[in-house]
C-alpha positions in Angstrom: 11.8 -3.5 -4.4 8.8 -4.5 -6.6 5.5 -6.4 -5.7 6.3 -10.0 -5.8 3.8 -12.6 -7.3 4.4 -15.7 -5.1 1.3 -17.7 -5.9 -1.8 -15.9 -5.7 -3.9 -17.8 -8.0 -4.1 -15.4 -10.7 -2.4 -13.0 -12.9 -2.3 -9.5 -11.7 -1.5 -6.4 -13.4 0.9 -4.3 -11.9 0.0 -1.1 -12.8 2.6 2.3 -13.3 1.8 5.8 -14.2 -1.6 7.0 -15.9 -2.6 3.7 -15.6 -2.2 3.5 -11.4 -3.9 6.2 -11.1 -6.6 5.2 -13.6 -6.8 2.1 -12.2 -7.0 3.4 -8.4 -9.7 5.9 -9.6 -11.9 3.1 -10.9 -10.7 1.3 -7.1 -12.0 4.6 -4.9 -15.1 4.6 -6.9 -16.1 1.1 -6.8 -15.8 1.4 -3.2 -18.4 4.0 -3.0 -15.9 7.0 -2.5 -15.7 9.9 -4.9 -11.8 11.1 -6.3 -11.8 14.4 -5.8 -9.0 17.2 -6.4 -6.9 16.3 -3.0 -7.3 12.5 -3.5 -6.0 13.5 -6.8 -3.1 15.2 -5.3 -2.7 12.4 -2.1 -2.7 9.4 -4.9 -0.2 11.5 -6.8 2.4 12.7 -4.0 2.2 8.7 -2.8 2.3 7.3 -6.0 5.9 9.4 -6.3 7.5 7.6 -3.3 10.0 5.1 -4.2 9.8 3.4 -0.8 6.8 3.7 1.9 6.3 7.2 3.2 5.2 8.4 6.2 1.9 10.7 5.8 4.2 13.4 6.8 5.9 13.1 3.8 2.4 12.9 2.2 1.6 15.6 3.5 4.9 17.6 2.7 4.6 16.6 -1.2 1.3 17.9 -1.5 1.4 20.5 0.5 4.6 21.5 -2.5 3.0 20.3 -5.6 -0.4 22.6 -4.0 1.9 26.0 -3.3 0.5 25.9 0.4 0.5 23.8 3.5 -1.6 21.1 4.1 -3.1 19.6 7.3 -1.7 16.3 8.0 -4.6 15.1 9.6 -6.1 16.1 5.7 -4.0 14.0 4.4 -4.0 11.2 7.3 -7.5 11.4 6.4 -7.2 10.8 2.8 -4.5 7.6 3.0 -6.8 5.6 5.8 -9.7 5.8 3.2 -6.5 5.1 0.3 -6.1 2.1 2.0 -9.8 1.1 3.0 -10.2 1.0 -0.9 -7.1 -1.1 -1.6 -5.5 2.0 -3.3 -2.7 1.7 -1.1 -1.3 0.0 1.7 0.1 0.3 4.6 3.3 -1.0 6.0 3.0 -1.3 9.7 5.5 -1.0 11.3 7.3 1.9 9.6 3.8 4.2 10.0 4.2 4.6 6.1 2.2 3.9 3.1 2.2 2.5 -1.0 0.5 3.0 -3.5 -0.8 -0.4 -4.2 0.5 -1.5 -7.9 -2.5 -3.6 -8.2 -5.5 -1.7 -6.6 -8.7 -4.5 -7.9 -7.8 -7.3 -6.5 -7.8 -7.7 -2.8 -4.5 -9.4 -0.5 -3.4 -9.7 2.6 -0.7 -7.3 3.6 2.5 -9.8 2.8 5.8 -6.7 3.5 9.6 -7.8 3.1 11.0 -4.3 4.5 14.8 -3.4 4.0 16.5 -1.6 7.2 19.2 -0.6 4.9 17.3 1.3 2.3 14.0 1.6 3.9 12.0 0.2 0.6 9.7 -2.5 0.8 8.4 -5.3 -1.3 5.2 -5.7 -1.1 4.1 -10.2 -1.6 1.3 -11.6 -3.0 1.5 -15.3 -1.8 -2.4 -16.6 -1.2 -1.5 -19.7 0.1 0.7 -18.5 2.9 -2.0 -16.3 3.9 -4.5 -19.2 4.1 -2.6 -20.9 6.4 -2.2 -18.3 8.3 -5.9 -17.9 8.8 -6.4 -21.3 9.1 -4.5 -21.7 12.4 -5.3 -18.8 13.7 -9.1 -20.0 12.6 -7.8 -23.2 14.3 -6.9 -21.5 17.3 -9.9 -20.0 18.0 -9.3 -16.7 16.2 -11.1 -15.1 13.9 -9.0 -12.9 11.8 -9.7 -10.0 9.8 -6.7 -8.7 8.3 -3.3 -10.2 8.8 -0.5 -8.4 8.6 3.0 -10.4 8.3 5.8 -8.0 8.0 9.9 -9.4 7.3 12.5 -6.7 8.2 15.6 -7.5 6.7 18.0 -6.7 4.1 17.0 -6.8 0.1 19.3 -7.8 -2.6 20.6 -4.7 -3.3 21.6 -3.7 0.5 22.6 -7.3 0.9 25.9 -7.6 -0.7 
């Protein structure tokens, strides 16, 4: 399942391969952080997954690629940094991460998560996000980071 654009009000460039890595590096550097060898390894491992990956999945992949055991807490810190810098997205209900295909563009997290295959689709819908934020504010709540997850079956698994 790929990212989907419903109505974000602007066009997205969905990066993949080397372009995705370059976009992630730019986003991280623009947020004031360094793109280190370890961060590059964690990003490469995360981007290689075709569905949300846990920090332990990423740790195992990095450990294999480096030929040495990597500490899970280091990977957790890097993944948290990636989320804060919009380089990765976190699927809260699965406690898992996805590489953000367009890290130069910030949106609230809206995911469609397949309970059968585990894949997740990131949906950009600024109108829906705005309505949720407006509803929260109308109730006296100050929204900081709306996360919406819809669990169900993707088109491939629903047949």
